C-alpha positions as CSV (number, residue, x, y, z in Angstrom):
1,M,121.4,117.2,137.8
2,T,119.7,120.3,136.5
3,T,119.1,123.4,138.6
4,F,115.3,122.9,138.2
5,I,115.5,119.4,139.6
6,R,117.6,120.6,142.6
7,L,115.1,123.5,143.2
8,R,112.2,121.1,143.0
9,R,113.8,118.7,145.5
10,T,114.5,121.6,147.8
11,A,110.9,122.7,147.6
12,L,109.7,119.2,148.2
13,V,112.0,118.8,151.2
14,L,110.7,122.1,152.7
15,A,107.1,121.0,152.1
16,A,107.8,117.7,153.9
17,V,109.3,119.6,156.8
18,L,106.3,121.9,157.0
19,A,103.9,118.9,156.7
20,A,105.7,116.9,159.4
21,S,105.5,119.8,161.8
22,G,101.9,119.1,162.7
23,P,98.3,119.8,161.7
24,A,98.5,123.5,162.2
25,Q,101.0,123.8,159.3
26,A,100.0,125.0,155.9
27,E,99.6,122.3,153.3
28,M,100.6,122.9,149.7
29,T,98.9,121.4,146.7
30,P,101.1,120.2,143.8
31,A,100.2,123.4,141.9
32,E,101.3,125.5,144.9
33,M,104.5,123.5,145.1
34,E,105.2,124.1,141.4
35,A,104.5,127.8,141.9
36,W,106.8,127.8,144.9
37,A,109.6,126.1,142.9
38,T,109.1,128.6,140.0
39,S,109.2,131.5,142.4
40,Y,112.4,130.2,144.0
41,A,113.9,129.8,140.5
42,E,113.0,133.4,139.7
43,I,114.5,134.7,142.9
44,K,117.7,132.7,142.4
45,G,118.0,134.5,139.0
46,M,117.5,137.9,140.5
47,S,120.3,140.5,140.4
48,P,122.6,139.8,143.3
49,K,122.3,143.5,144.2
50,W,118.6,143.1,144.9
51,G,118.0,139.4,145.8
52,H,120.5,139.5,148.7
53,Q,122.6,142.0,150.5
54,G,125.4,141.9,153.0
55,A,124.9,142.8,156.7
56,E,126.9,146.0,156.1
57,A,124.3,147.2,153.5
58,F,121.4,146.6,155.9
59,K,123.2,148.3,158.8
60,A,124.1,151.3,156.7
61,T,120.5,151.6,155.3
62,A,119.1,151.3,158.9
63,D,121.6,153.9,160.1
64,A,120.4,156.3,157.4
65,G,116.9,156.1,158.8
66,V,115.3,153.8,156.3
67,P,112.9,151.5,158.2
68,I,113.9,147.8,157.9
69,V,112.1,144.9,159.3
70,F,114.5,142.1,160.3
71,L,113.1,138.6,160.1
72,D,115.0,135.9,161.9
73,V,114.1,132.4,160.5
74,R,116.5,130.5,162.8
75,T,115.4,127.9,165.4
76,P,114.7,129.0,169.0
77,E,117.9,127.3,170.0
78,E,119.9,129.4,167.6
79,R,118.1,132.6,168.6
80,A,119.2,132.0,172.2
81,K,122.6,133.1,171.0
82,G,121.1,136.5,170.2
83,V,119.1,138.2,167.5
84,V,119.3,141.5,165.6
85,E,117.7,144.2,167.7
86,G,113.9,144.3,167.2
87,A,113.8,141.3,164.8
88,I,110.6,139.3,164.2
89,Q,111.4,135.8,165.3
90,V,109.8,132.9,163.5
91,S,111.5,129.6,162.5
92,L,111.5,128.8,158.8
93,T,109.3,125.7,159.5
94,D,106.7,127.9,161.2
95,L,106.8,130.7,158.7
96,A,103.9,129.3,156.6
97,T,101.6,128.8,159.6
98,A,98.8,131.2,160.5
99,E,100.8,132.1,163.6
100,G,104.0,132.8,161.5
101,V,102.1,134.9,158.9
102,A,100.4,136.9,161.7
103,L,103.9,138.1,162.8
104,L,104.7,139.6,159.4
105,P,104.3,143.3,158.9
106,D,101.0,144.6,157.5
107,D,102.9,146.8,155.1
108,K,103.6,144.6,152.0
109,T,106.1,147.3,150.7
110,A,108.3,147.1,153.9
111,I,111.9,146.2,153.4
112,I,112.4,142.9,155.1
113,A,115.9,141.7,155.8
114,V,115.5,137.9,156.1
115,Y,118.3,136.1,157.9
116,C,119.2,132.8,159.4
117,K,122.6,131.6,160.6
118,G,124.5,131.8,157.3
119,G,122.0,132.6,154.5
120,Y,120.6,129.3,153.2
121,R,117.3,129.2,155.0
122,S,116.7,132.9,154.5
123,G,117.0,132.2,150.7
124,L,114.3,129.5,151.1
125,A,112.0,131.9,152.9
126,M,112.2,134.5,150.2
127,P,109.9,132.8,147.6
128,F,107.2,132.3,150.3
129,L,107.5,136.0,151.3
130,H,107.4,137.1,147.6
131,R,104.3,135.0,147.0
132,M,102.7,136.6,150.1
133,G,103.2,140.0,148.4
134,Y,106.4,141.1,150.2
135,E,108.3,142.2,147.2
136,N,111.0,143.8,149.2
137,A,112.1,140.7,151.1
138,I,115.9,140.4,150.8
139,S,118.1,137.7,152.1
140,M,121.0,138.8,154.3
141,D,124.3,137.3,153.0
142,G,126.2,135.6,155.8
143,G,123.1,135.7,158.0
144,F,123.3,136.4,161.7
145,T,127.0,135.2,161.8
146,A,128.0,138.1,159.5
147,W,125.9,140.6,161.5
148,A,127.4,139.5,164.9
149,D,130.9,139.2,163.5
150,A,130.7,142.8,162.3
151,G,129.9,143.9,165.8
152,Y,126.4,145.2,165.0
153,P,123.8,145.4,167.7
154,V,122.5,142.1,169.0
155,E,119.9,141.6,171.8
156,G,119.2,138.5,174.0
157,A,122.6,136.9,173.7
158,A,123.6,134.8,176.6
159,E,126.4,136.6,178.5
């Protein structure tokens, strides 16, 4: 199976999840789906240095005073275990809704550290964010698991 076919299947599955979530969800035309798949393929081909970074790189950058917007695309059940301090919290399936988009920063040049539990869903969110104009959206390698395992600040974790 070619990479394009796998990417297209992934895009179709994500569209089905979004469509099944209810009437408030964004609907994508076949042309938009094709654009999404193309964007995803482009991002997958990006330099690993830019397309994704480890938790330690985000932590060091934030510690140096560079503003970073953390975007948690996990489910509410997963977020109950804690989130990166100050993170925007919107599930991947809600990201393309009007409510999800409204939570994103107004500054399209903001550095956005997108994370999920381990890195897969954050990778799926990146093409959407890039198409929305957020060119500095970067997937966090290892996701929340890597962040928490490194002992970095977490809020809202059940004690």
